[in-house]
C-alpha positions in Angstrom: -19.7 7.6 18.8 -18.1 9.3 15.8 -20.8 11.6 14.3 -21.3 11.5 10.5 -20.2 14.5 8.6 -23.2 16.5 7.6 -23.2 16.9 3.8 -26.3 18.4 2.1 -26.8 16.0 -0.8 -25.5 13.1 -2.9 -23.6 15.4 -5.3 -21.6 16.8 -2.4 -20.9 13.4 -1.0 -19.6 12.3 -4.4 -17.4 15.4 -4.6 -15.9 14.5 -1.1 -15.3 11.0 -2.4 -13.6 12.3 -5.5 -11.3 14.6 -3.5 -10.3 11.7 -1.2 -9.7 9.5 -4.2 -7.6 12.2 -5.9 -5.3 12.3 -2.8 -5.1 8.5 -2.8 -4.3 8.5 -6.5 -1.2 10.6 -6.2 0.0 8.7 -3.2 -0.6 5.3 -4.9 0.9 6.6 -8.2 4.1 7.6 -6.4 4.4 4.0 -5.1 5.0 2.7 -8.6 5.8 5.6 -11.0 9.3 5.7 -9.6 10.0 2.1 -10.6 10.2 2.9 -14.3 12.7 5.6 -13.6 15.1 3.4 -11.6 17.5 2.6 -14.4 17.8 6.3 -15.3 18.2 7.3 -11.7 20.9 4.6 -11.4 22.8 6.0 -14.3 22.4 9.7 -13.4 23.1 9.4 -9.7 25.5 6.4 -9.7 23.2 4.3 -7.5 24.0 0.7 -6.6 21.2 -2.0 -6.6 20.7 -1.5 -2.8 20.3 2.2 -3.4 17.5 1.6 -5.9 15.8 -0.5 -3.3 16.0 2.3 -0.8 14.5 4.8 -3.3 11.4 2.7 -3.2 11.5 1.5 0.4 12.3 4.9 2.0 8.8 6.0 0.8 6.8 2.9 1.6 8.5 2.3 5.0 7.9 5.8 6.3 4.3 5.7 4.9 3.7 2.4 6.7 5.2 3.5 9.9 3.2 6.7 10.3 -0.2 5.8 8.9 -1.7 4.8 12.3 -0.2 7.8 14.1 -1.5 10.2 11.4 -5.0 8.8 11.7 -5.0 9.2 15.5 -3.7 12.8 15.3 -6.4 13.6 12.8 -9.1 12.3 15.0 -7.8 14.5 17.8 -7.0 17.8 16.1 -9.2 17.7 13.0 -9.3 15.5 9.9 -9.4 18.3 7.4 -6.5 20.1 9.1 -4.3 17.0 9.0 -5.4 16.2 5.4 -4.5 19.7 4.2 -1.1 19.5 6.0 -0.4 16.1 4.3 -1.2 17.5 0.9 1.3 20.4 1.4 4.0 18.1 2.7 3.5 15.7 -0.2 3.8 18.6 -2.7 6.9 19.9 -0.9 8.5 16.5 -0.8 7.8 16.0 -4.5 9.4 19.3 -5.4 12.5 18.5 -3.3 12.8 15.0 -4.9 12.8 16.7 -8.4 15.8 18.8 -7.3 17.8 16.1 -5.5 21.5 16.4 -6.4 22.5 12.9 -5.2 21.1 9.6 -4.2 21.2 10.2 -0.4 19.2 13.5 -0.9 16.7 11.7 -3.1 16.1 9.0 -0.4 15.7 11.6 2.3 13.2 13.7 0.2 11.3 10.5 -0.5 10.8 10.1 3.2 9.5 13.7 3.3 7.0 12.8 0.7 5.9 9.8 2.7 5.3 11.8 5.8 2.8 13.8 3.8 1.3 10.7 2.2 0.8 9.1 5.6 -1.6 12.0 6.5 -3.8 11.4 3.4 -4.9 7.7 3.3 -6.2 7.0 6.8 -7.7 10.5 7.1 -9.5 10.3 3.8 -10.9 6.9 4.7 -12.3 8.4 8.0 -13.9 11.2 6.0 -15.4 8.7 3.6 -16.9 6.4 6.2 -18.4 9.3 8.1 -19.7 11.0 4.9 -21.5 8.0 3.5 -23.9 7.1 6.2 -26.1 4.7 4.1 -24.7 1.2 4.4 -25.0 0.4 0.7 -23.6 3.8 -0.4 -20.7 3.3 2.1 -19.9 -0.1 0.7 -19.9 1.3 -2.8 -17.7 4.2 -1.8 -15.2 1.9 -0.1 -15.2 -0.3 -3.3 -14.3 2.8 -5.4 -11.7 3.7 -2.8 -10.1 0.2 -3.0 -10.3 0.3 -6.8 -8.4 3.6 -7.0 -5.5 2.0 -5.2 -5.1 -0.5 -7.9 -5.7 1.9 -10.8 -3.1 4.4 -9.5 -0.5 1.9 -8.9 -1.0 0.1 -12.2 -0.8 3.4 -14.2 2.5 4.3 -12.5 4.9 2.5 -14.9 3.0 3.8 -18.0 2.8 7.4 -16.9 6.4 7.2 -15.6 7.7 5.9 -18.9 6.3 8.8 -20.9 7.5 11.4 -18.3 11.0 10.0 -18.1 11.4 9.9 -21.8 10.0 13.3 -22.3 11.5 15.3 -19.5 13.8 13.1 -17.4 13.3 11.4 -14.0 12.6 14.6 -12.0 9.4 15.0 -14.0 7.8 12.0 -12.2 7.9 14.0 -9.0 6.9 17.4 -10.6 3.6 15.9 -11.8 2.4 15.6 -8.2 2.6 19.3 -7.6 -0.4 20.6 -9.7 -2.5 17.6 -8.7 -1.7 18.0 -5.0 -2.4 21.7 -5.1 -5.7 21.1 -6.9 -6.7 18.6 -4.2 -5.7 21.2 -1.6 -8.0 23.9 -3.0 -10.9 21.5 -3.5 -10.5 20.3 0.1 -10.6 23.8 1.4 -13.8 24.4 -0.5 -15.7 21.2 -0.1 -14.6 19.1 2.8 -16.0 20.0 6.2 -13.9 19.8 9.4 -14.5 16.9 11.7 -13.1 15.3 14.8 -13.7 12.1 16.7 -15.8 13.1 19.8 -13.5 10.8 21.8 -10.2 10.8 20.1 -7.9 7.7 20.6 -4.9 8.4 22.8 -1.5 8.3 21.2 0.7 5.3 21.7 4.3 6.6 21.4 5.9 3.4 22.6 4.0 1.3 20.1 4.9 3.8 17.4 8.6 3.7 18.1 8.5 -0.2 18.2 6.8 -0.2 14.8 9.4 2.1 13.3 12.2 0.0 14.7 10.7 -3.2 13.4 10.0 -2.0 9.9 13.1 0.1 9.5 15.7 -2.2 11.0 14.2 -5.3 9.5 14.2 -3.9 6.0 17.6 -2.4 6.4 19.0 -5.8 7.4 17.4 -7.5 4.3 18.6 -4.8 1.8 22.1 -4.3 3.2 22.8 -7.9 4.2 24.4 -9.0 0.9 26.7 -6.0 0.7 27.9 -6.0 4.3 27.7 -9.8 4.9 24.9 -11.5 6.7 27.0 -12.2 9.8 28.6 -8.7 9.9 28.1 -6.8 13.2 25.9 -4.0 11.6 23.5 -6.5 10.0 23.4 -8.7 13.2 22.7 -5.5 15.2 19.9 -4.4 12.9 18.4 -7.9 12.9 18.5 -8.1 16.7 16.7 -4.7 17.1 14.1 -5.8 14.6 13.5 -9.1 16.4 13.4 -7.4 19.7 10.8 -4.9 18.4 8.8 -7.7 16.9 8.6 -9.5 20.3 8.0 -6.4 22.3 5.3 -4.9 20.1 2.4 -7.4 20.8 3.5 -7.6 24.5 3.1 -3.8 24.8 0.0 -3.4 22.7 -1.9 -5.9 24.9 -1.1 -3.8 28.0 -1.8 -0.3 26.8 -5.4 1.1 27.1 -5.6 2.4 23.6 -2.9 0.7 21.5 -1.6 1.7 18.1 -3.0 -1.5 16.7 -5.6 -3.2 18.9 -4.7 -6.9 19.1 -8.5 -7.7 19.4 -8.8 -6.8 15.7 -6.9 -10.0 14.8 -9.5 -12.2 16.4 -11.6 -11.4 13.3 -10.6 -13.8 10.6 -11.7 -11.4 7.8 -9.6 -8.6 9.3 -6.5 -10.9 9.7 -7.0 -12.3 6.3 -7.2 -8.8 4.8 -4.0 -7.8 6.6 -2.1 -10.8 5.4 -3.6 -10.6 1.9 -2.5 -7.0 1.6 1.0 -7.9 2.6 1.2 -10.7 0.1 -0.5 -8.9 -2.8 1.7 -5.8 -2.5 4.8 -7.8 -1.9 4.1 -9.5 -5.2 3.5 -6.0 -6.8 6.7 -4.6 -5.4 8.8 -7.5 -6.7 6.9 -7.6 -10.0 7.6 -3.9 -10.8 11.2 -3.9 -9.5 12.2 -6.9 -11.5 10.4 -6.0 -14.7 11.7 -2.5 -14.8 15.3 -3.7 -14.6 14.6 -6.6 -17.0 12.9 -4.5 -19.7 15.4 -1.6 -19.6 18.7 -3.2 -18.5 18.4 -6.6 -20.2 16.1 -5.8 -23.2 17.4 -2.3 -23.5 14.1 -0.7 -24.0 13.6 3.0 -23.4 11.5 4.1 -20.4 8.5 4.8 -22.5 8.8 1.5 -24.4 9.1 -0.3 -21.0 6.0 1.5 -19.8 4.1 0.4 -22.9 5.1 -3.2 -22.3 3.3 -3.0 -18.9 0.1 -1.7 -20.7 -1.6 -5.1 -20.4 -1.1 -5.0 -16.6 -2.4 -1.4 -16.4 -5.4 -2.1 -18.8 -6.5 -5.2 -16.9 -6.2 -3.4 -13.6 -8.3 -0.5 -14.9 -11.0 -2.9 -15.9 -10.8 -5.2 -12.9 -10.6 -2.7 -10.1 -14.0 -1.0 -10.5 -15.5 -4.4 -11.4 -14.1 -5.9 -8.2 -15.6 -3.0 -6.2 -19.1 -3.7 -7.7 -18.8 -7.4 -7.0 -17.7 -6.8 -3.4 -20.6 -4.4 -2.9 -23.1 -6.9 -4.3 -21.8 -10.3 -3.5 -18.9 -10.0 -1.1 -15.2 -10.4 -1.3 -14.9 -14.2 -2.0 -14.9 -14.3 -5.8 -12.5 -11.4 -6.3 -10.0 -12.8 -3.8 -10.0 -16.3 -5.3 -9.6 -14.9 -8.9 -6.9 -12.5 -7.7 -4.8 -15.1 -6.0 -5.1 -17.5 -9.0 -4.2 -14.8 -11.5 -1.1 -13.6 -9.5 0.1 -17.1 -9.1 -0.4 -17.9 -12.8 1.6 -14.8 -13.8 4.4 -15.9 -11.5 4.5 -19.4 -13.0 4.7 -18.0 -16.5 7.6 -15.7 -15.6 9.6 -18.5 -14.1 10.4 -19.3 -17.8 11.8 -15.8 -18.4 14.9 -15.5 -20.6 16.8 -12.6 -22.0 14.8 -12.8 -25.2 11.5 -14.1 -24.1 8.8 -13.6 -26.7 5.7 -11.4 -26.4 3.5 -14.5 -26.2 5.1 -15.1 -22.8 5.4 -11.6 -21.4 2.1 -10.1 -22.4 -0.2 -12.8 -21.0 1.9 -12.8 -17.8 1.6 -9.0 -17.4 -2.1 -9.2 -18.2 -2.7 -11.9 -15.6 -0.9 -9.9 -12.9 -2.9 -6.8 -13.7 -6.1 -8.8 -13.5 -5.1 -10.2 -10.1 -3.9 -6.9 -8.7 -7.0 -5.1 -9.9 -9.3 -7.6 -8.3 -7.6 -7.7 -4.9 -7.7 -4.1 -3.6 -11.5 -3.6 -3.0 -11.9 -6.9 -1.0 -8.9 -6.0 1.1 -10.5 -2.8 2.3 -13.9 -4.3 2.5 -12.8 -7.3 4.6 -10.7 -5.1 6.9 -13.7 -2.9 7.9 -16.5 -5.5 7.4 -18.5 -6.0 10.5 -16.5 -3.4 12.4 -18.3 -0.7 14.4 -18.3 2.6 12.6 -16.0 4.2 15.2 -13.3 1.5 14.5 -13.6 1.6 10.6 -10.9 4.3 10.2 -8.4 2.4 12.4 -9.2 -0.9 10.6 -8.7 0.7 7.2 -5.5 2.3 8.3 -4.1 -1.1 9.4 -5.0 -2.4 5.9 -3.3 0.6 4.3 -0.2 0.0 6.5 -0.2 -3.7 5.5 -0.1 -2.6 1.8 3.0 -0.5 2.3 4.7 -3.1 4.5 4.0 -5.7 1.8 5.5 -3.5 -1.0 8.6 -2.7 1.1 9.1 -6.4 1.9 8.6 -7.4 -1.8 11.2 -5.0 -3.0 13.6 -5.8 -0.2 13.2 -9.6 -0.2 12.7 -10.4 -3.9 15.3 -7.8 -4.9 17.9 -9.2 -2.5 17.2 -12.8 -3.5 17.6 -12.0 -7.2 20.6 -9.9 -6.7 22.3 -12.8 -4.8 21.4 -15.2 -7.6 22.8 -13.2 -10.6 26.4 -14.4 -10.3 25.5 -18.1 -10.1 22.5 -18.1 -12.5 24.4 -16.7 -15.4 22.5 -13.4 -15.9 19.7 -11.3 -14.6 16.9 -13.0 -16.5 17.5 -16.5 -15.1 18.3 -15.0 -11.7 14.7 -13.6 -11.6 13.2 -17.1 -11.6 13.7 -17.4 -7.8 11.8 -14.1 -7.4 9.0 -15.3 -9.7 8.5 -18.5 -7.6 8.2 -16.2 -4.5 5.5 -14.2 -6.4 3.7 -17.5 -7.3 3.7 -18.5 -3.6 2.3 -15.1 -2.6 -0.5 -15.5 -5.1 -1.4 -19.0 -3.8 -1.4 -17.6 -0.3 -4.0 -14.9 -1.4 -6.1 -17.7 -2.9 -6.1 -19.8 0.3 -6.9 -16.8 2.4 -9.8 -16.0 0.1 -11.2 -19.5 0.7 -10.8 -19.5 4.5 -11.7 -15.9 5.5 -15.0 -15.7 3.5 -16.7 -18.6 5.3 -19.6 -18.4 7.8 -17.1 -19.3 10.5 -15.0 -16.3 9.5 -18.0 -14.0 9.5 -18.8 -15.3 13.0 -15.4 -14.3 14.3 -15.9 -10.7 12.9 -19.3 -10.5 14.7 -17.7 -11.5 18.0 -15.0 -9.0 17.7 -17.5 -6.2 16.9 -19.5 -7.3 20.0 -16.4 -6.9 22.1 -16.0 -3.3 21.0 -19.7 -2.6 21.7 -19.3 -3.5 25.3 -18.6 -0.7 27.8 -15.0 -0.5 28.9 -14.1 1.6 31.9 -17.4 3.4 31.8 -17.0 4.4 28.1 -18.4 2.4 25.2 -15.7 0.8 23.1 -17.3 1.8 19.9 -20.5 2.8 18.1 -23.1 0.1 18.0 -23.5 0.7 14.2 -21.4 -1.7 12.2 -20.2 -1.4 8.7 -21.7 -3.9 6.2 
C-alpha cells in the first residue's frame, strides 16, 4: 500500500497543494497561451496552416504519450526527484522556444517542453492524493486541482494577447521561466520525497504502441490534405496507427503491469471520465484554434484585442471552475457534467451562424457559454476518474484522465482544423468554413451531456465498486491495491 506523505499540519498540506497547482497552472497555460500567438508566428516564421497545427500538437501529443511513463518512473525513483526534473526541463524548453529561429526548431522545442510537463501532472496528483489522507479534504483538493486545469487554460488567450502585443510571441514562453523556477525552489523547501513501496513495472512495449498510435494517427490527419489522403506516406502513417490501435489492448491484457490497466475501463465512471475528457478538450482545442484565426485573420484584431474578446470565456471559467469543485465535493459530478455538456453544445450551435462580421451579441454569449461549460467539466473529470478507486491506483487513474485531456486537445486541433481547412475553398471564406467545425463542437458537447447522464447512475457506481474490489484481491501473492478507496 502506498503510504501517505507525512506532513505536520493543514497549513503545510495547503502549501503542497499550492505548489502542485502552480506546476499544473503553467503546463495548462502553455496548452492555450500559444493559440493567440499563432497568426504572429505564422507571419514571422512563414508557417503553413499544418505547421500551426503542429505547434500545438507537438506539445499535447508528447505530453499525452509520456504522462503514464513519467508517473511510473516517479513511483519507482522518487516523486519529488521526477517533479523537480520536470520543472527544470519545462523551463529549459520554454527558454529554447523563445529563441527558436524557424518553425521546425519551435516544434522540436515544444516537444522538449512537453517532456518536462509530462513529469509534472501525474506526479503532482500522486503527491496530492498521498498528502491529503482525510477523504473529504482529498475530495476538495482534487476539486481544486481540476479547477486549476480550467482556469489556466481559459486564461491562456487573455495572457497571451497582452504578451504578444507587448513583447512579441517569444514572451509567451519566457513567462514560464520565473514561475517554473519559483515552483522549483518551493518544491525543494516544502515537498517531501516519497516513493511507492511497490512501484509499478515499466511497460516499454505499451509505451511504444501509444506513441505510434498518437503520433502517426495525428500526423495522418494533419498532413493528409497536403499530401493527399491516398498518398503512400499518409497511408503508411494510417496503417501504423491502426496497427498500434489493435495491438495496444491485445498487449495490455497480457502484461502483468500494463501501462493502462484494461480493468479500469470496466468502471463506467472511469470510462465516462476518459471519454468526457477527450470530448471536452477536443472541443477546447477546436474552439481556440478557430477563434484565434477568425479574430485575427478575418476580423483583423490585434493579439491583445483578440484576447479581450475571449474574456467572457475566461471569466465564466474562473467562476465555474471552483464552483464545480465545490459541487463535486458536496453533491457529486452529475450536475456539473450535465451543465457543461449543455453549455458547450449551445456555444457550438450559436457559432454555426458565424460570419465575417458577426455582431458581439452572437460572439460574446457563445464565448461565455463555452467558458461556463469548460469551467464546469474539469473537476468532475478528475473526480470520476479516481472515484471509488483504491488509493494505490488513484495516481494511475488520474494520469489516464490527464492523458485523455491532451489526446482530446490534439485531436480537436487536428480534426477540426483539417475539416475547416478543407472547406475554405468551397465555403467561400474562413468564417463560413468554420461551420463544419462548430457542428463538431456541438456534437462533442452533446456527448458530454449524455455521458453525464449515464455514468452518474447507481448502476455506474456499482461498476466502479466491482472494479475496486478486483484490485483489492490478492494477485500472485501481492495485493493488487490498498483497501482504502477514494471517495
